[in-house]
Each structure stands twice: as structure tokens, then as C-alpha cells.
VOLO-677715 format. One line per 4 residues: their letters; for each residue x, y, z of C-alpha. Coordinates in steps of 0.001 Angstrom, whole numbers, m for minus. Layout:
a	X Y Z; ...
//
This chain:
xxxx	179550 m37225 62216; 181973 m38409 59488; 183329 m41827 60506; 185263 m42766 57381
xxxx	186376 m41007 54212; 186303 m43368 51270; 183644 m42229 48785; 185052 m39736 46332
xxxx	182899 m37764 43934; 183951 m35232 41334; 182588 m31755 42034; 183669 m29191 39436
xxxx	187494 m29270 39413; 187822 m30987 42772; 186902 m34144 44629; 185013 m34360 47891
xxxx	185310 m36919 50696; 182004 m38169 52033; 180915 m40193 55024; 180461 m43910 54476
xxxx	176848 m43692 55646; 175887 m40921 53167; 173803 m42174 50249; 174295 m41251 46608
xxxx	171204 m39004 46644; 173067 m36124 48243; 172713 m33982 45105; 176348 m32875 45243
xxxx	177373 m31468 41877; 173767 m31265 40674; 172147 m27967 39834; 169380 m26708 42083
xxxx	166003 m26580 40322; 164593 m23208 39328; 161614 m23701 41619; 158663 m21333 41717
xxxx	158571 m19716 45144; 156720 m16779 46707; 157903 m14016 48997; 156192 m13006 52243
xxxx	154008 m10560 50343; 152664 m13367 48148; 154642 m12271 45072; 156037 m15081 42839
xxxx	159825 m15442 42831; 161848 m17760 40606; 164651 m19337 42609; 167190 m18449 39909
xxxx	166459 m14769 40538; 167242 m15151 44249; 170702 m16657 43751; 173997 m14897 44398
xxxx	176699 m14193 41817; 179493 m16065 43584; 177557 m18348 45935; 174121 m18958 47385
xxxx	173320 m20282 50826; 169919 m21954 51022; 168631 m22841 54463; 165318 m24640 54849
xxxx	163660 m23281 57977; 160484 m23522 59987; 159475 m20822 62434; 157789 m23527 64488
xxxx	160986 m25549 64895; 163001 m24476 67966; 166245 m25789 66495; 165690 m23784 63324
xxxx	164797 m20635 65264; 167949 m20850 67374; 170087 m20146 64278; 168400 m16887 63241
xxxx	171088 m14588 64652; 173934 m16707 63259; 172367 m16676 59775; 171845 m12926 60038
xxxx	175572 m12498 60690; 176431 m14862 57829; 174308 m12819 55421; 175693 m9459 56538
xxxx	179331 m10558 56544; 179214 m12022 53032; 176811 m9708 51171; 179625 m7699 49533
xxxx	181325 m10904 48357; 178577 m11756 45895; 176852 m14142 48306; 173131 m14337 48992
xxxx	171611 m16151 51936; 168033 m17296 51346; 165698 m18851 53902; 163122 m21211 52437
xxxx	159979 m22335 54281; 158517 m25564 52871; 154969 m24792 54002; 151459 m24210 52731
xxxx	150819 m21577 55397; 149614 m18192 54208; 152450 m15726 53505; 150966 m13315 56052
xxxx	151145 m15970 58797; 154768 m16780 58010; 155595 m13064 57875; 154108 m12604 61330
xxxx	156144 m15507 62722; 159350 m14231 61105; 158937 m10604 62153; 160426 m10999 65618
xxxx	163747 m12275 64275; 164566 m9071 62348; 166036 m11123 59507; 168691 m9655 57228
xxxx	167858 m12031 54360; 164786 m12896 52279; 162301 m15556 53357; 160683 m17457 50475
xxxx	157830 m19946 50628; 158105 m23312 48907; 154407 m24186 49073; 154614 m26996 46500
xxxx	157945 m28118 47997; 159585 m28045 44560; 162916 m26805 45875; 162831 m29095 48916
xxxx	162072 m32113 46743; 164642 m31136 44113; 167402 m30811 46707; 166026 m33768 48691
xxxx	165928 m31657 51826; 164535 m33544 54802; 165097 m31317 57832; 164745 m27778 59136
xxxx	167279 m26326 59466; 169133 m27967 56577; 171625 m25845 54670; 172993 m25941 51129
xxxx	175850 m24003 49539; 175577 m23474 45778; 178386 m22126 43654; 177979 m19390 41020
xxxx	176591 m21940 38566; 173939 m23027 41014; 175536 m26412 41678; 175381 m27956 45144
xxxx	178779 m27924 46841; 177675 m28538 50432; 174613 m29869 52258; 173909 m30609 55896
xxxx	173976 m28974 59296; 174905 m25379 60093; 177274 m26415 62899; 177527 m29049 65630
xxxx	175522 m27113 68230; 173097 m30040 68596; 173697 m33728 69213; 169983 m34450 68792
xxxx	166753 m32491 68593; 166678 m29982 71474; 169889 m31459 72937; 172577 m28831 72720
xxxx	176254 m29638 72876; 178045 m27550 75517; 180633 m26284 73021; 180422 m25718 69260
xxxx	183557 m27185 67700; 182786 m27187 63957; 181212 m24448 61825; 180354 m26580 58813
xxxx	178239 m24121 56816; 180588 m21165 57295; 183623 m23284 56404; 181940 m24639 53272
xxxx	180924 m21157 52149; 184434 m19822 52683; 185823 m22640 50545; 183369 m21973 47707
xxxx	184107 m18231 47772; 187835 m19003 47583; 187339 m21524 44773; 188685 m24336 46928
xxxx	187392 m27837 47648; 184916 m28210 50502; 186682 m30405 53024; 183490 m31861 54478
xxxx	180771 m31617 51881; 178032 m33652 53551; 176972 m33627 57203; 173837 m34817 58957
xxxx	171462 m32017 59951; 169605 m32044 63274; 166173 m30517 63556; 162561 m31005 62534
xxxx	161434 m33213 59650; 160129 m31768 56376; 156977 m33569 55268; 157166 m34055 51496
xxxx	154303 m36559 51260; 150795 m35428 50268; 148037 m35632 52857; 146577 m39116 53159
xxxx	142942 m39825 52422; 141071 m41418 55293; 140226 m45093 54785; 137053 m46565 56205
xxxx	137448 m47001 59941; 140795 m45158 60005; 141888 m42985 62906; 141343 m39357 61842
xxxx	142371 m36002 63232; 139016 m34390 63954; 137274 m37437 65429; 140092 m39176 67320
xxxx	143235 m37060 67630; 142019 m33506 68297; 140205 m34481 71549; 143447 m35966 72913
xxxx	145527 m32935 71903; 142948 m30523 73340; 142943 m32335 76676; 146673 m32872 77126
xxxx	148741 m30758 74721; 147335 m27459 73494; 147556 m25853 76944; 151218 m25315 75952
xxxx	151147 m25995 72200; 149113 m23023 71019; 149833 m19587 69653; 151867 m17482 72068
xxxx	152500 m20244 74601; 155710 m21981 75586; 155302 m24936 73212; 157624 m24491 70210
xxxx	154772 m25109 67764; 150971 m25081 67826; 148720 m28146 67615; 145345 m26447 67443
xxxx	144552 m27196 63769; 144832 m30153 61415; 147546 m28576 59255; 149639 m27789 62338
xxxx	149290 m31247 63852; 149876 m33098 60568; 153364 m31580 60240; 154315 m33057 63584
xxxx	152478 m36379 63309; 155635 m38491 63452; 156982 m36435 66348; 153676 m36743 68185
xxxx	153945 m40518 67850; 157622 m40630 68876; 157368 m38334 71886; 154134 m39788 73256
xxxx	155161 m43419 72733; 158393 m42756 74650; 156345 m40755 77209; 158592 m37729 76792
xxxx	155390 m35784 76210; 153347 m34592 77945; 156281 m33663 80188; 155767 m35775 83316
xxxx	159082 m36989 84680; 158028 m39405 87477; 157767 m43052 86465; 157196 m44384 89966
xxxx	156164 m43373 93447; 152937 m42655 95288; 149896 m41414 93312; 150183 m37734 92421
xxxx	147683 m34959 91831; 147210 m33638 88263; 149440 m36250 86624; 150147 m35359 83000
xxxx	149923 m38840 81553; 148327 m40275 78430; 146539 m43581 78680; 147779 m46587 76736
xxxx	144737 m46241 74480; 145445 m42549 73779; 149074 m43279 72903; 148002 m46091 70562
xxxx	145475 m43775 68872; 148108 m41121 68149; 150519 m43735 66807; 147853 m45259 64551
xxxx	147027 m41807 63158; 150666 m41124 62286; 151173 m44590 60803; 148035 m44161 58695
xxxx	149374 m41029 57015; 147714 m38563 59426; 144341 m38216 57632; 142124 m35259 58405
xxxx	138697 m36884 58423; 135406 m35010 58538; 135648 m31474 59975; 132109 m31950 61273
xxxx	133589 m34364 63839; 135836 m31658 65315; 135489 m31150 69091; 134885 m27697 70607
xxxx	137972 m25495 70843; 139250 m25293 74438; 138760 m21956 76172; 141802 m21115 78270
xxxx	140636 m17612 79068; 142766 m14512 78964; 142583 m13312 82564; 143343 m14621 86030
xxxx	142099 m18176 86308; 140938 m17922 89944; 139397 m14491 89837; 141094 m11130 90379
xxxx	144017 m11483 92850; 144227 m9411 96020; 147714 m8218 95052; 149353 m8234 91603
xxxx	153148 m8058 91571; 155360 m7304 88559; 158583 m5497 87700; 158352 m1773 87016
xxxx	159395 m2157 83371; 159836 m4777 80660; 162960 m6918 80770; 164698 m7184 77389
xxxx	166171 m10627 76662; 168799 m11198 73976; 168023 m13753 71246; 170920 m16167 71747
xxxx	173205 m17421 74487; 172890 m19473 77633; 169718 m19621 79665; 169367 m16675 82035
xxxx	168229 m16505 85662; 166961 m13004 86529; 165604 m11920 89905; 163036 m9121 89856
xxxx	162555 m7192 93103; 158999 m5913 93619; 158005 m3979 96780; 154754 m5354 98191
xxxx	153839 m2181 100087; 152219 m4251 102843; 151706 m2410 106104; 150883 m5550 108058
xxxx	151670 m9255 107913; 149347 m11180 105589; 148686 m14865 105084; 148878 m16049 101460
xxxx	146685 m19028 100556; 147368 m19163 96816; 148871 m17544 93765; 148675 m17546 89991
xxxx	151302 m16563 87423; 150868 m14826 84077; 154156 m14960 82153; 154550 m11836 80087
xxxx	156195 m13812 77288; 155407 m17539 77561; 157734 m18336 74659; 160815 m17520 76737
xxxx	159714 m17858 80393; 160757 m21384 81361; 159728 m21215 85023; 159622 m18908 88040
xxxx	160473 m19255 91738; 159127 m16827 94335; 160637 m15464 97542; 160134 m12606 99969
xxxx	162889 m10522 101547; 162771 m7901 104307; 166568 m7579 104698; 167035 m5221 101740
xxxx	169742 m7422 100232; 167787 m8174 97052; 167061 m4496 96356; 170743 m3787 97007
xxxx	171797 m6380 94433; 169358 m4959 91909; 170803 m1492 92472; 174339 m2793 91869
xxxx	173224 m4548 88686; 171580 m1409 87307; 174661 678 88145; 176898 m1840 86383
xxxx	174608 m1940 83347; 174671 1853 83174; 178498 1887 83256; 178652 m771 80546
xxxx	176346 1212 78274; 178315 4432 78877; 181495 2545 77928; 179956 1472 74629
xxxx	179187 m2120 75570; 176046 m3435 73890; 173915 m5310 76436; 171772 m8084 75008
xxxx	170004 m8489 78366; 168904 m5334 80145; 166173 m3935 82305; 165025 m4335 85901
xxxx	166241 m7051 88261; 169637 m8691 88617; 171229 m11792 87129; 172275 m14717 89297
xxxx	173374 m18310 88836; 170742 m20042 90937; 168691 m19098 93984; 168689 m15383 94792
xxxx	172427 m14815 95069; 172763 m13987 98763; 172560 m15394 102272; 169590 m14271 104338
xxxx	168475 m15201 107840; 164998 m16650 108056; 163865 m14529 111011; 161488 m15887 113640
xxxx	158222 m17772 113255; 156039 m14692 113703; 158086 m12309 111574; 160210 m14136 108983
xxxx	162735 m12008 107133; 163263 m14300 104137; 161474 m17306 102681; 160022 m19040 99658
xxxx	156540 m18743 98201; 156137 m21366 95495; 156853 m21228 91800; 155415 m21761 88337
xxxx	156166 m23940 85317; 154321 m24250 81971; 151073 m26168 82293; 150591 m25433 85998
xxxx	147361 m23815 87050; 146809 m21567 90068; 148444 m23006 93189; 146335 m23034 96358
xxxx	147122 m24611 99705; 144679 m26829 101606; 142161 m25054 103822; 143618 m23464 106947
xxxx	147172 m23385 105603; 149192 m20492 104243; 152454 m18698 103659; 153192 m15720 105927
xxxx	154118 m12661 103849; 155581 m10071 106249; 154880 m6384 106132; 157337 m4231 104191
xxxx	158692 m7233 102273; 160078 m7183 98757; 158664 m9941 96580; 161310 m11668 94458
xxxx	160408 m13290 91136; 163339 m15423 90041; 162671 m16051 86358; 164396 m18698 84251
xxxx	164558 m17500 80634; 165063 m19924 77753; 166038 m18037 74583; 164304 m18884 71300
xxxx	166410 m16985 68758; 164362 m13768 68867; 164886 m10654 70955; 162146 m10770 73557
xxxx	160442 m8622 76153; 158875 m9914 79330; 157078 m8548 82373; 155720 m11553 84255
xxxx	152966 m11024 86801; 152314 m12954 90027; 148829 m12668 91506; 148542 m13199 95263
xxxx	145418 m14312 97132; 145184 m13522 100857; 143412 m15526 103537; 140057 m14185 104655
xxxx	139987 m16155 107905; 142374 m17488 110567; 145335 m19698 109707; 145869 m22937 111611
xxxx	149066 m24128 109944; 151851 m22193 108221; 153401 m23889 105226; 156839 m25302 106040
xxxx	159571 m26763 103833; 161827 m29692 104669; 165107 m29896 102777; 167051 m33118 102207
xxxx	170630 m32655 100997; 172035 m35498 98931; 175623 m34343 98417; 178405 m33870 100913
xxxx	180001 m30401 100922; 183355 m32002 100025; 181922 m34133 97209; 183235 m34006 93644
xxxx	182026 m35691 90491; 185139 m36765 88647; 185535 m36051 84943; 184442 m39047 82891
xxxx	182253 m40621 85587; 179041 m41952 84030; 177312 m43251 87176; 178305 m41139 90156
xxxx	175976 m42039 93042; 175045 m39477 95698; 172606 m39854 98544; 171594 m38193 101770
xxxx	168850 m38424 104359; 167128 m36683 107233; 165114 m37987 110173; 161973 m36263 111379
xxxx	162299 m35007 114950; 158574 m34241 115095; 155456 m35715 113552; 154541 m34030 110260
xxxx	152227 m34096 107264; 153943 m34332 103854; 152071 m32705 100959; 154476 m32507 98004
xxxx	158038 m33134 96857; 160443 m31346 94493; 163777 m33008 93595; 166476 m30671 92292
xxxx	169760 m31243 90410; 171665 m29486 87655; 172902 m30484 84200; 174792 m33672 85089
xxxx	171749 m35260 86705; 170838 m38651 85252; 168139 m40013 87571; 166842 m39418 91081
xxxx	164517 m40919 93675; 163055 m39828 97022; 161964 m42455 99574; 160605 m42458 103108
xxxx	160904 m45168 105750; 158711 m45088 108838; 160194 m46378 112118; 160241 m50167 111832
xxxx	158689 m50016 108347; 159772 m50700 104771; 160958 m47975 102361; 158214 m46302 100321
xxxx	159132 m44485 97098; 157643 m40995 97068; 158845 m40060 93589; 161112 m41804 91078
xxxx	162465 m39935 88047; 164533 m42389 85958; 165416 m39848 83235; 166273 m36443 84682
xxxx	165627 m33333 82615; 166993 m30080 84035; 164538 m28109 81924; 161456 m29692 83563
xxxx	161622 m29281 87327; 158383 m29005 89190; 156606 m29674 92450; 154763 m32992 92642
xxxx	151705 m32989 94932; 150741 m36231 96612; 147184 m37273 95836; 146651 m37825 99547
xxxx	148710 m36087 102274; 151119 m38447 104049; 151260 m38546 107847; 154884 m39155 108883
xxxx	155857 m40107 112441; 158816 m38855 114443; 161861 m40891 113444; 160744 m41276 109818
xxxx	163743 m41345 107493; 163499 m39396 104234; 166232 m40124 101706; 167182 m38743 98331
xxxx	169568 m40444 95947; 170687 m39630 92447; 173089 m40662 89712; 175155 m38099 87790
xxxx	176803 m38439 84372; 179952 m36337 83963; 181055 m37961 80718; 181254 m36523 77230
xxxx	178318 m38776 76312; 176028 m36523 78382; 174750 m33921 75877; 173940 m31507 78724
xxxx	177461 m31605 80183; 178539 m27947 80344; 182214 m28855 79864; 183821 m30501 76856
xxxx	186085 m32229 77646; 184494 m32946 81031; 185976 m31403 84180; 185702 m32326 87838
xxxx	182501 m30789 89172; 182068 m29599 92740; 179044 m28832 94863; 177951 m25242 94301
xxxx	175299 m22721 93300; 176329 m22156 89679; 174544 m24093 86958; 177926 m25562 85986
xxxx	178340 m26830 89568; 176136 m29597 90925; 173758 m30082 93799; 171168 m32555 94973
xxxx	168213 m31508 97110; 164757 m32781 97880; 162234 m30140 98985; 159100 m31348 100767
xxxx	156069 m29179 101543; 154977 m29966 105085; 152709 m28875 107900; 152590 m29628 111589
xxxx	150184 m32166 113078; 149760 m30156 116249; 147428 m27291 117165; 148744 m24729 117892
xxxx	151326 m25511 115255; 154973 m26326 115906; 158010 m26132 113695; 158568 m29371 111818
xxxx	162069 m30374 112920; 164498 m32648 111196; 168179 m33504 111146; 170584 m35850 109452
xxxx	170919 m37537 112842; 168028 m39664 114169; 166143 m38500 117256; 167073 m40143 120525
xxxx	165483 m43519 121178; 164141 m43932 117630; 167025 m45650 115884; 170002 m47577 117240
xxxx	172846 m45826 115408; 176405 m46739 116478; 178917 m43973 117270; 181006 m42807 114298
xxxx	184289 m43411 116184; 185783 m44698 119433; 185876 m41657 121632; 186197 m40119 125063
xxxx	185514 m36765 126618; 188204 m34345 127742; 188096 m31342 130108; 188053 m29035 127082
xxxx	184932 m30704 125717; 183168 m30911 129049; 183235 m27115 129254; 180625 m27234 126491
xxxx	178089 m29229 128544; 174887 m27475 129545; 172294 m25042 128200; 173462 m21945 126322
xxxx	172024 m18894 124625; 173752 m17738 121465; 174149 m14470 119603; 175549 m14711 116076
xxxx	176693 m12006 113676; 176688 m13603 110186; 177605 m12166 106830; 177866 m13494 103297
xxxx	180456 m11714 101160; 178741 m8857 99342; 175713 m8932 101648; 174682 m7169 104831
xxxx	175442 m8400 108331; 172667 m10301 110099; 172199 m10719 113849; 170710 m14025 114929
xxxx	169651 m15281 118355; 169600 m18973 119165; 170441 m21674 121666; 172651 m24729 122240
xxxx	171661 m27694 124364; 174621 m30017 125073; 174426 m33427 126766; 176528 m36569 127006
xxxx	175676 m39534 124803; 177057 m42924 123775; 177782 m43947 127388; 179403 m40614 128148
xxxx	182025 m40835 125393; 180466 m38175 123133; 178806 m34813 123433; 175566 m34312 121514
xxxx	174662 m30687 120909; 171320 m29512 119580; 172101 m26197 117942; 169489 m23682 116886
xxxx	171396 m20708 115526; 168214 m18763 114742; 167004 m17464 111420; 164527 m20297 110926
xxxx	167129 m22577 109355; 166342 m25623 111411; 168098 m27524 114141; 171658 m28787 113736
xxxx	172941 m31845 115613; 176627 m32033 116549; 178439 m35145 117808; 181793 m34309 119390
xxxx	184533 m36448 120938; 188243 m37072 121203; 188975 m39932 118795; 191217 m42343 120745
xxxx	192258 m44224 117600; 193204 m41175 115528; 194402 m39212 118587; 192562 m36111 117438
xxxx	189393 m34202 118264; 186469 m35029 115924; 183108 m33366 115256; 180243 m34408 112995
xxxx	177683 m31763 112020; 174274 m33056 110884; 172358 m30200 109275; 168607 m29850 108995
xxxx	169085 m30263 105246; 170579 m33744 105622; 174200 m32763 104969; 177004 m34205 107120
xxxx	180227 m32231 107657; 183191 m33887 109361; 185666 m31736 111295; 189103 m32353 112786
xxxx	190014 m30383 115920; 193241 m29362 117611; 193510 m28074 121201; 195910 m25246 122017
xxxx	196365 m25322 125785; 198231 m22046 125971; 195729 m20060 123910; 192814 m22057 125330
xxxx	191343 m22574 121856; 189995 m25574 119992; 190419 m25056 116262; 188338 m27130 113842
xxxx	188886 m27548 110102; 186817 m29287 107433; 187640 m29680 103718; 184341 m28815 102072
xxxx	185575 m29084 98466; 188888 m28769 96744; 188706 m24973 97005; 186306 m24500 99901
xxxx	187435 m24949 103481; 185646 m24537 106752; 187414 m23099 109800; 185787 m22963 113230
xxxx	187587 m21742 116324; 186281 m22110 119854; 187826 m19465 122084; 187220 m20434 125719
xxxx	186964 m17381 127976; 188166 m17294 131551; 186974 m20501 133214; 185275 m18457 135890
xxxx	182957 m16987 133257; 180610 m19439 131453; 181049 m18002 127979; 182455 m19417 124719
xxxx	183267 m17494 121561; 182973 m19299 118190; 184392 m17884 114972; 183448 m19477 111644
xxxx	184896 m18872 108183; 183715 m20779 105125; 184530 m20690 101450; 187126 m19034 99236
xxxx	188056 m15517 100359; 185923 m16097 103485; 182707 m16029 101455; 180751 m16598 104666
xxxx	181834 m15625 108142; 180200 m15490 111539; 181050 m14797 115136; 178994 m16420 117889
xxxx	179002 m15767 121613; 177566 m18547 123797; 176426 m17592 127280; 175560 m20322 129757
xx	172059 m20194 131157; 171806 m19847 134929
//
């Protein structure tokens, strides 16, 4: 970024203002050398023959650099839009790779401009280029008029700015075409370093690639960093690794790679961590000039196989056709709906995932659905896509499935324990192997279910196709314990993260209402997340950190398996806390300038959840219960207000059955059966209701009273996910209703109305409306048990 304008150089007939921190070796005004290059067919090309009549844009690129690749479509447009103006755009690869290899890597981008190889790095050295992508604008005489970044899309390598505000290359080119001064002639490019130094010879006793470095890379890195995998470049050969030697040192020393976010907590299974000795070895290799050493010392090449890693699955699920992903734009979440065709319930003990295109599949999450809502949303998406195409709209993203912000895009009841209607079934992220549960445990996949593969796509600058497969393995014997998930919510429904806040703290907790075994943990936030931690505290014990992630990365979310399962007693408190950064200093902030951010499902909203994989300790199994309110007799928690009971509240005492009709806007109506158990607590000044609305969503605790200090009815709802909602109530004696309201966010409001029927009939009607435009509504009838 230009901080001061005080160095003035003559360029042709004009002068150019430069940043104070730009050195005199910028080559402005100098003529580009007539370097000897080659095209992708291996034919020699003199650089002078590749120049344009009016101007030439030279961009140094690497098809292994993700920053460089992200600009392919923009450079295509720049070339097409200026071709008739006497402008040529030339991409130059400073590499010794074979032309055929570079041609293969470039083919997917469908480039509208020539790609030339600078094997001897004559042009790179002559222009003193140091980065890919680094761009230069030459005038008709071949003199450098601009050098630097293409635009301000990146604040650092792989850290995108939410909004592009300056188009430096395009502005410089327009100025040169018009014969005007370039207002900002030098900027700092962001990308991957160009190595201009010759390969170092190995000194006696030096750390070398084949003997010391390759074994470390093979063990920890090449599972992702190999041809066709999600890593942005390969590290399977000396020439590949040497280019990235400094990056290997930087990213391993800072422990950004391998990607393992936890820096504290209980021991985990399959930790992706380098030892101190391994990190020192990689650093010494880079500092020593990255010598190759003796190829005879090379270790065997790892065999990752090409098929299913746990044998042929019992059921392979995939979309009916390829999904076509556009080359540029925001990340995309697409849900693919795959009928399972099961005619009976089956227990799933494990799964494996084969991404159809590992270069763009960031991760997957898996669900099942028997309600038909997912297939309905896919049908709507396909109908909308068809209309858009008929109306002449070009769709960059098209194919099966439907696009959603997060989750699956609809509300679904969970069903009952023997026949669930909706639920989760794991997920996949790069580097994860097949996922299998401990013996005797499984996920119940109901008959007739659709299997949902929610796929997070991360674009890499090329049009892409994908048809990811999920392989399912069924149990061969009886199941003792179904897999259950505990959810801890860390944000209040009414919570907002104010614009400019750098350290917004959120936290929430649940208490176990049964004994349980904890097997894994998955923290989840969005783009403003800064750090997060999950702890557990046994009754009468000290807090124990389960997982601590001091530097949150939205792009690397995964499930962390405890090395040893943890037995947690009833009354154990599980807490999640996190810090959010909603300032402009956060490169992942989706808004510039920052805006207030509410709790919500969209990626630009925020949320904080901890998901814990659990099983019951009992045989036969029981549902692992939890609530934001501690179980009776476990913790001495004072009442939230000074209260008393009234005749209106006392009508709610007793045991009730409930029937609820619930509907999310745009979805189908669901009928749920449940129960309410209501007793007096806090010396008879409060009601405590244990509410099970059905659908497998866990027990809700309600504390209800008439607040004698505020002279108003009050209710606190403690959800199974750890959220707490506070309600104010008003009694209407004439209508015999008690109306409750809760501000959930600035634009979301909750409204609950208790309609008391004739006192002679033990029945209460509850009506609930939540969200803008009544996004969720339900009607519940409570009938008192005899």
C-alpha cells in the first residue's frame, strides 16, 4: 500500500509518484530485455516478437500458485477487451518444467493469451520480478510503465480481502493506452516467490532433499500435496519441493502446516503434527539452499492407492450427474440429494469419501432425510436454473443439487429413536481417512431415506466438474449403542457483534442430565472467528480443556477424536467460548467497512457451536440428555429473579402430552408428539418445565415466574444446545391468554401465546412464531394426563 508520495522519477514525458518503501530497482522507464523464451510446444520465441504495438502486459504466473491461478479469468477478460487496441497480454512461467507439463496444467483455464516459458529466467531477472503473479505494463517502446499487483484482492498469501477496491493493473494499462501518466506506478504484489537463485550444491554433512527432507514430506505432506489432490502444488519431487523451500520452512516453523488447528487440550487421535526435530530439519534444508543430495538416498514413493481404502463399500452414493463449478467467485455450498433405495433400516458403522475433484472439494458434510424436503429444494433449484437458462442467463454453477448458505437449508424434525426422519452422518476433509466408529456403535440410516452430501467448493480459477462419492459400510452384527451428538451453543439468539469490535467474547454451556461417553469434538464458527476453546468440568472438579484453537481458520474445520474416550458424569458442565474480530483488520471479514453481524445461518452471519460425538453408558442404551440448566441436586444455581407463582401459572403444573404442528417457511409441515413435565422449584416461587417437543431435538428446560421486582411475567428457556432465551409475558384476563415476547436479534423476534381453554378442560394451546415474516411457526396443544 502506498503510504507516502515523495519519490519522483521521469518516465517518458511524465513523472510518477512512488511509495517511500519502493527501492530504486523497480525498473520503471527501463526497457524490458529481449529474452529468449519458449512456447508450450517447445518452440523458441523472442520476447520482442510477443509484444503489442501500443502496450504489453506481462504477468509472471505459476500454475502451482493458488493466488496466481485465481486471476486466470480476470486476465482472460483483460486480454479480450484490449486485443483490438494494440495490446497483448502475455503470461510468463519462470520454470524449468517441460513445456508439455506446463501445457497440461494450463489447459483447464482456457486461456485467451499466450503462455511462454522463461526457463533461464532471463525475463524475470531482467525485470527483477520476484512474485507470481506479478504484472508489468510496457508501452509501445517496450519500456516499463507499471509493475506490481493485479488488484488488491489479497492482503497476504491466501488471505482474500472481502472487497476489491483498486484495479491497479487495469488502471495502469488504461493510462498507457491513453498516453497519460500512471497514477500509481509501483505496488507490492502478493503471491508466491520466484526462485532466481541456482540450485545449491550439497556441502559435506548438509541436510539434503532425498536423504532428510523427502521422508518427512512423504509422511506428513504429500497426502494432499500431490498431483490431482487438494494441495495447491505438489511436493513429490526435488524440483517441486525446491521451489517452495522457503514456504515449507515458514509454514512448518509457524505450525500452519500440516493443518492442525488445536494447540491445547486432551491428546487426540491422528494428530497432524511435525516434531521439533522434523521442523528444524526442513528449516536447515531451506537455509542451506535446498540441496538435492544423492538420488540413491531417496525413500520409496508412498502408495495412496486409487480405490476405496477400506475395501469395497456396501453402498456407494453419488449425484446422478457431474456438477459444473464456475472458476471464480465466492465459495459455494451445494447439497446433493441421493436416494438410498433402502427397503429396511440399516446400521452404518463407517464411511469413506472419494472427492470427484479434490482440487475444488474443500469438505463434505453428510445427512439423511426422509421428509422429502431436500428433494423438494433440489427440484425448485433445477426449475429455477432452467428458467434462468431459457431467459439467457449464463450460469457458472449448474447441475444436480441445490445451493444453500450453511446446513441443508430447511427445518426437519428428528423423528423418534427407532425411526429418525433426519440426522447427520459425519463428514470429510482433506487428509482424513475412512471414518469408522468403535465396535458396537453405529448411525441408524432409515429405510427410504435420501442421503444428502453437502459439499463445500473452493474455486481455483478453472472451470471444474465434480461428482463426489460417499461409500457406506453397514454393520454385520447387532448394535449396542447408536451414535449421538451433543450440541453446545455459544451465542445468544439476540447477540450481535458490533462493527469494529476486535475481541467480542461469546460463551455458552450445557450440563449433562445423564452419564455419557464423549468421543470427539468439532467447534464451529464463521469468518469472524478469532479463537475458540471447549472445556468440561465434572461435578466438584476443575475445568479440563478438551480442545483449544488459538488461531481460528474457517477453511479448516474438522472433527477431533479423543485418543481415549472420556466418561462424563451427570451434572458435567461442557462450555464453549470464542473471540470474534469484526474489525477491518480481519482479512476474512466479509464486510468492508465492517457491519454489525447477527447470529444466523448465512456465512456472512455468525454462530458458535460445539458438536460432541457421544454414546450412552447404559445397556440398553438411553438418549444422552443435556440442557443449559443443571440437573436438579447437582449444582446450587440461584434463581434468575425474585419471583412468585400466580393462578395463571399454576394452571401449567402437572404432566402433559403435546402435539405440535411445526413448519419452516418454504418447507413442509411436520407433526411432532412430545410431553411436558411441570413442577414447582425454588421454594415454590418458580415453575420448572421439562419440555420434550419430539423430533429428537433434546429436552428443553423452562423456568417461569412472575417477577415481583419488574412486575412482569418472566420465562427463561434453556435449550439442549446450550442457548438461553429470555421472555417477557403479559396476562390478558379477559382473553385468558399469556403472551410472551423475546427479542432474538435486531430483526428476529419470538412470539409465544398461551391460550388457556375452559378451566374445566385441562388443555392449553401454544402458538409460536419466530423470525422475520414468521420464518418458523408452530401450534401446540397440551393435554393433561389423567
